[in-house]
N, C-alpha and C positions, 0 to 999 in steps of 0.2 A: 535875492538875485534871480533874475529871470533865467529859467533853464532853457537851453537851446537843443534843438535836434542835431544829430550828427549825421552828416552825409559824406560817404567816401566814394570816390570815383576811381574805378579801375579800368584800364584800357587793355583789351586782349587783342592780339593780332592773330588772325586765322589765314590760312593759305587758301587762295582761290586761283587755281592754276599756278602761275608763277607770280601772281600779284598779291601782295599783302592787303587784307581788308581789316581796318580797325573797327572794333565794336566796343562801345562804352557800356560798362556795367556800373550802375549806381546802387550802392549799399546804403540803406536807410535804417537808422537805429534811433528812434525817439527815446528820450530819457525814461527809465522805468520799465522799458519793455524788452530789455536784454538781461535775462536773469544771470546774476553773477555766477561764474564758474561753469556755465554751460556754453559750449562753443557753437553758436548759431547766430545768423543775422536775422533780425525781425523782418526785413524786406529787402529784396534785390530787384531792381529794374534792369531788364536786359532785352534789347530789341523792342518788339511791340508789347511785351508782357511785363507785369509786375508780380513777382512771386512773394507771397506772404507766408511766413513760417507758421507752423502749428502754434496757435495762440490760446492761452487758457484764461480763466477768469481770475487774474491776479491784480493786486493793487500795485502802487508804485514801488513798494518794497519787495515785490515778488511773492507775496503771500496770497493764497487762495482766499477769495472773499467768502464771507458767511452768507447763508440764506438759501442753500440748496441749488438745485439745477436751474431754476429760473434766474436767480441772481447771478450764477456763474455764466450762464449763456449770455445774459445781458452784458456782463462785464467783458467777456471774451469778445463779443461783437463791438463793444465800445473800444477795446484795445485795437482791434483790426481797423476800426474807423480812424483811430489816431495814426496808425501806420500808413493807411491810405492817404490821409491828409498830408502827412509829411512827405509823401511822394507825389503830391499835387494831383491826387485822384480822390474818388469818393465811392460810396457803396454802389452807385449806379454803374460804375465801371467794372465791377466784379463779374466774371464770367463763369467761374468754377469754384466750388468749395468741397472740402472733405470734412465731415463731422465725425468725431470719434467720441463715443459715449462709454463711460465706465459700465453703465447698466442700461440695456436697451429698453427697460421699462420707463426710462425717462424720455422716450422718444416724443410722446405727445406734448409733454410740458416744454421740452426744448423747442418744438415747432411753434408753440404759442408765442414765444418770445421772438424766434427767428423770423416769423412772417411779419412782425411789426417793423423790422428793419428792411426786409426785402419784400415790399408790398406789391410791386408791379415788376414784371419782367425779371424775376429772380434768376440767379445763376444756376447752372447745372449743379448737381450735388450727389454725393454718395454718403450714406450714414451707416457706420458699422460700430460694433462693440469692440472695445480694446482696453488693455491694461494701460493706464496713464501713469506717468512717472512722478508727478508731484502728489505728495500725500494730501488726501482730501479732495483732489481734483475730480470732477465729474464729467467734464467736457473739454475737448480741444478742437479747434477749428483752424484749418489752413485754407488759403485762398489764392486764386490767380485773377488779376485784373488785366484789362487790355487798354491800350491807349484810347482816350476818349474820342479822338478824332476819327477812329476807324469805324466804318459802317458795320453794324451788327444786325443779324437776323435771328429771330427766335423761332425755332423749328418745331412745328406741330402739324404733321401731314394731314391732308384732307381726310376726313372720316375718323380720325383718331379722337378719343375722348379727351376732355380737358383734365389736366392733372390736378387733383384736389389738394396735393401737398405743395409746400412753397418752394418748388424748384422747377426749372425748365428742363425739358427732355434733351434739347439740343440747342446750341448757340454757334452760329458761324460769325466770325469776326476777322476781317482781313483775310489772310490766307489760312487761318486756323479754324478748326471745328472742335468743339467740346461736347461730348455726349455724357449725360448723367449716368450714375450707377444704375444700370438697367437690370430688372429682374424679369422673370418669366410671366408676362402678362399678355392678355389679348388687348392689343392697342385700341381697338374699337370700343371696348367696354371697360377696360382697366381691371378686369377680373384676373385673378391668378390662374395661370394655365398649369394644371397639375401634370405630373409626369416625373420620370427618373431624370438623372443628371443630364443625359444626352438630350432628352426632350426639352428640358429647361434651357440648356446652353444654346441649342438650335433656335429656340424662340427668341432669346435675347439677341443673338447675332443677326437674325432676320430683321428684328426691329431696328437694330443698329444700322443695318444696310439701308433700310427704308429712310431713316433719318438722314444718313450721310448723303444718299442720292437726292433726297429732297432739297438739300443745300448745295448740290452741285459737286459733291465730293464722292470718292470711291473708298471702299474698304482698304484698298492698297495704299491710300493716303495716310492711314493711321500710323503713328509713330510711338505711341505710349499707351499702355494698357495696365489696368489693375483688375485682378480676379480674386474674389473672396468666396471661399467654399465653407460651408458649415461642417463638412466632413472631408478630411484630407484623403480618405479612401476613394473619393470620386475624382481624384486628380487625373488619372489616365483616361477615364471615360470622357471627362470634360475636354481633354486635349484632343481626343479623336475627332470631336466635332469642331473645336476651335481652329484646328490647323487647316480646315477646308475653306476658310473665309478670307484669308489675307494674301494669297498668292505666294510667290517664292520668298518674299522678304517680309516676314511678320513684324509687328511692332515690338518694341521693348516691352517687358512685362514683369510684374511681380505677382505671385500667387500666394495668399496666406489663408489661414483658417480664421473665421470670424463669425460671430452671431449676427444675423441680419434682422431687419425691421419686422419681419413676419416669419413664423415657423413654416409657412407655406413654401418658402423659397429655400433652395439648396445652393444657389450660386447668384452672384451679382458681378457685373462687368462694367467698368468705366473705361472710356476711350477718349483719346485726344489725337487729332490729325493735323497735318500740314499739307496743303495742296502742292502737287508736283511729283515728278518721278523720283524713285530711290535708286541708288547705285550700290553695288557691292565693292 
């Protein structure tokens, strides 16, 4: 019997002044990609964006595939491809990913497989080390895709070096901007900029500001942020710099401890913005 994908449509009503505005959310759950007993949706389309859950290298029975990091990365990306296709999108529509590795020493091997899928104009990305929930799992990848009819621009300001890793530093699509997980680098050379947490945070946010402005956005347009610190004791010093960049209404944020791709870095920051004024 042919297995069918399941699509659920939910209509949410939001208030806009005194007028109700209906927004449709489409929940996409291809067979074999919703692990029994775990309450999550594999994919949800809402507005311009398609949100894809953290996806691991599992087979149709929810078991982690054998073969190590390369096999698991390949399978995780294949599973994401299945979710994208079920939502009438493809890899080229992906604008942002988060990669979680059980062991950061798998970074190079993961990239070898990852770049075969995202060969040109890859999405922005952040890669951090994390404890994963499925036994034997080495990698988990979440993603955001944007409607294929929306114009997108891949942002690499004049004079900046080309990124040798398979991700874009910034992508503007419609009214949204996505910035990669940025670390403390000289953007002209790509070299690590050494310094304490305040120096590194300032360099990251200066680079973010240049990327945003190159795409016609402002730092005050940012609505979502993730900050990863290698040492939680740096939290307050990071905040001292961070608070100076976003005006009176900073973006939402989560800050956690994580191992980063290089020991040269103490902090990584990822941002997502939407053009337009904010209101309290």
